[in-house]
C-alpha positions in Angstrom: -0.2 -0.3 -0.2 1.7 3.5 -0.9 -1.5 5.6 -0.3 -4.5 5.5 2.5 -7.9 7.7 1.9 -9.3 8.9 5.3 -13.4 8.8 4.6 -15.2 11.7 5.5 -16.1 15.4 4.1 -13.8 16.0 2.0 -12.2 12.7 1.6 -8.1 12.8 2.6 -5.5 11.2 0.9 -2.5 10.5 2.0 0.8 9.0 0.6 2.9 6.5 2.5 6.7 7.0 2.7 9.1 5.0 4.4 12.1 6.1 5.2 15.2 4.7 6.9 16.0 7.7 8.5 12.6 8.5 9.8 12.5 7.8 13.9 8.5 8.4 14.3 5.8 8.8 12.2 5.2 12.1 10.7 2.9 13.9 8.6 3.5 16.7 6.0 1.2 19.3 4.2 2.5 20.1 0.7 2.2 24.6 1.1 2.2 24.3 -2.8 -0.7 22.1 -3.0 -2.0 20.7 -0.2 -0.6 16.9 -0.9 -0.2 15.3 2.1 2.8 12.8 3.0 2.9 10.6 6.0 6.5 9.3 6.7 7.3 5.9 8.3 10.2 4.7 9.5 11.1 1.6 8.6 10.2 -0.7 11.7 6.5 0.9 11.6 3.9 -0.9 10.5 0.8 0.2 8.0 -1.8 -0.6 10.4 0.3 2.1 13.1 0.0 4.4 10.0 -3.2 4.3 9.4 -4.4 5.1 13.0 -1.8 7.8 13.0 -3.3 9.1 10.1 -7.1 9.1 11.6 -5.6 10.6 14.8 -4.9 13.2 13.0 -8.1 13.5 10.3 -9.6 16.4 11.7 -6.1 18.7 11.7 -5.9 17.5 8.2 -9.1 18.5 6.7 -8.4 22.0 8.4 -5.3 22.6 6.4 -6.4 20.5 2.7 -9.3 22.4 3.0 -7.9 25.8 2.2 -6.3 23.9 -1.4 -8.3 23.8 -4.6 -7.9 20.9 -7.4 -7.8 23.7 -9.8 -6.2 27.7 -9.1 -7.6 30.2 -12.1 -5.4 33.0 -11.9 -6.8 36.5 -11.2 -5.2 39.6 -9.4 -4.3 38.7 -5.8 -3.5 35.0 -6.6 -0.6 33.6 -5.4 1.8 31.8 -7.8 4.9 29.6 -7.1 7.8 31.3 -9.1 11.1 29.5 -8.2 9.9 27.8 -5.0 8.2 30.7 -3.3 4.8 32.1 -3.9 4.7 35.3 -5.1 1.4 37.9 -5.4 0.0 38.8 -8.4 -0.8 42.3 -8.6 -1.9 45.3 -11.1 1.1 46.9 -12.6 1.8 50.0 -14.9 4.3 50.7 -17.9 4.6 47.6 -20.4 6.6 45.1 -18.5 6.1 42.6 -16.1 8.1 43.8 -13.0 8.9 41.6 -9.8 9.9 42.8 -6.8 9.6 41.8 -3.3 7.4 38.8 -3.7 5.0 40.8 -5.7 4.5 40.7 -9.7 3.3 43.5 -10.9 1.5 43.0 -14.3 0.2 45.6 -16.8 -2.7 45.4 -18.7 -6.3 44.4 -18.0 -7.2 41.2 -16.3 -8.6 39.3 -19.4 -4.8 39.4 -20.6 -3.3 38.7 -17.5 -3.1 34.8 -18.2 -1.1 35.1 -21.5 1.0 37.8 -20.2 1.9 35.6 -17.1 2.8 32.6 -19.3 4.6 34.6 -21.7 6.8 35.3 -18.8 7.3 32.0 -17.1 8.2 30.2 -20.6 10.9 33.5 -21.0 12.4 32.9 -17.3 12.2 29.4 -18.0 13.8 29.0 -21.1 16.6 31.6 -19.9 17.5 29.2 -16.9 17.2 25.7 -18.6 19.2 27.3 -21.5 21.4 28.1 -19.3 21.9 25.3 -16.9 22.2 22.8 -20.2 24.6 25.0 -21.6 26.6 24.4 -18.2 26.0 20.5 -17.8 26.7 19.9 -21.3 30.1 21.7 -21.2 31.0 19.8 -18.2 30.0 16.5 -20.1 31.3 17.5 -23.2 28.7 16.8 -25.2 26.7 19.3 -27.2 22.9 19.3 -27.6 21.5 20.6 -31.2 18.2 22.7 -29.1 16.3 23.2 -26.1 12.4 23.4 -26.7 9.9 24.7 -24.1 6.4 22.9 -23.6 3.8 22.4 -21.4 3.7 18.7 -20.7 2.3 16.8 -17.9 3.7 13.2 -18.7 7.4 14.3 -18.1 9.8 17.0 -17.0 12.0 16.8 -20.0 13.5 14.6 -22.6 16.4 14.6 -24.7 15.9 12.6 -28.3 18.9 10.7 -29.8 19.5 14.1 -31.7 20.2 15.7 -29.1 17.1 17.6 -28.8 16.2 18.8 -25.2 12.6 19.8 -24.4 11.7 21.1 -20.6 8.3 21.5 -19.0 8.4 25.6 -18.6 6.4 24.9 -15.2 10.2 24.2 -13.8 10.3 27.8 -13.3 8.0 27.3 -10.5 10.1 24.7 -8.8 12.9 25.6 -6.4 16.1 26.2 -8.4 17.5 23.2 -7.6 14.8 21.0 -9.1 15.0 22.8 -12.5 19.0 22.5 -12.1 18.0 18.6 -11.4 16.2 18.2 -14.5 18.2 19.7 -16.8 21.0 17.7 -15.3 19.5 14.7 -15.7 18.5 15.2 -19.4 21.9 16.3 -20.4 23.2 13.2 -19.0 20.8 11.3 -21.3 22.9 12.8 -24.4 25.6 10.3 -23.0 23.6 7.4 -21.7 20.3 7.1 -23.5 18.7 4.7 -20.8 18.5 5.0 -16.9 21.1 2.5 -16.4 23.6 2.5 -13.5 25.9 4.4 -15.6 23.4 7.0 -16.5 22.7 7.7 -12.9 26.1 8.1 -12.6 26.7 10.5 -15.0 24.0 12.6 -13.1 25.5 12.2 -10.2 29.2 13.5 -11.6 27.2 16.4 -12.9 24.8 17.7 -10.2 25.7 15.6 -7.3 23.6 13.9 -4.6 20.0 14.1 -6.5 17.5 12.2 -3.9 16.1 15.3 -2.9 15.1 17.2 -5.7 13.6 13.7 -7.1 11.4 13.7 -4.0 10.3 16.8 -4.2 9.2 16.5 -8.0 7.6 13.1 -6.8 6.0 14.8 -3.6 5.0 18.2 -5.7 5.2 18.1 -9.0 1.6 17.1 -10.2 1.1 20.4 -7.7 2.4 22.9 -10.5 -0.2 21.8 -12.9 -3.2 22.9 -11.0 -2.4 26.6 -12.1 -4.9 27.1 -15.2 -3.5 30.4 -17.4 -7.1 30.2 -19.3 -5.0 29.7 -22.5 
């Protein structure tokens, strides 16, 4: 069993993650999307985990209720950017301006979604191209191009012709997560598989990657709940 569902209004899905380093049962609610993770020590049973989650059900519903399955962005909404929540407010002039956690967006609200997507894509392309250049130079293998898309099935890919593709929503994740995905895809320029040799290349380029991989597994899906109306 890798998850359990607490019955009630509303039902709460709890993901179970076993950790050899954990010393006790612990619950975490993601601040990005409200996803609930229960970490189990190696010796804990699933029955103990279920009992523990049920004891905390009221607390969990209180926290999870703050999150919606989808978020339609408006002025005053919050949006994750480089791992931090920023607030979207009306702006003046022609350019978007990010200051002190506030993104000022000029123009009418009906154009907000399109302007936000353009902003995210532009910054994602810049960061991902820079990271790809860096890791490709470290590896000594060039890539042919970088493309930016909005994909749900994968965060990135590398073709046999050396073309790299990334999801622009990676700019919403913490910078170390974006860097890890770039290192992962660049590693495929040498190893077009997920063999031990491939992971050794990733380790050489990026270093320890367990933390960003876990972040994507636990929080990545939440980046897709933000709807831009396009």
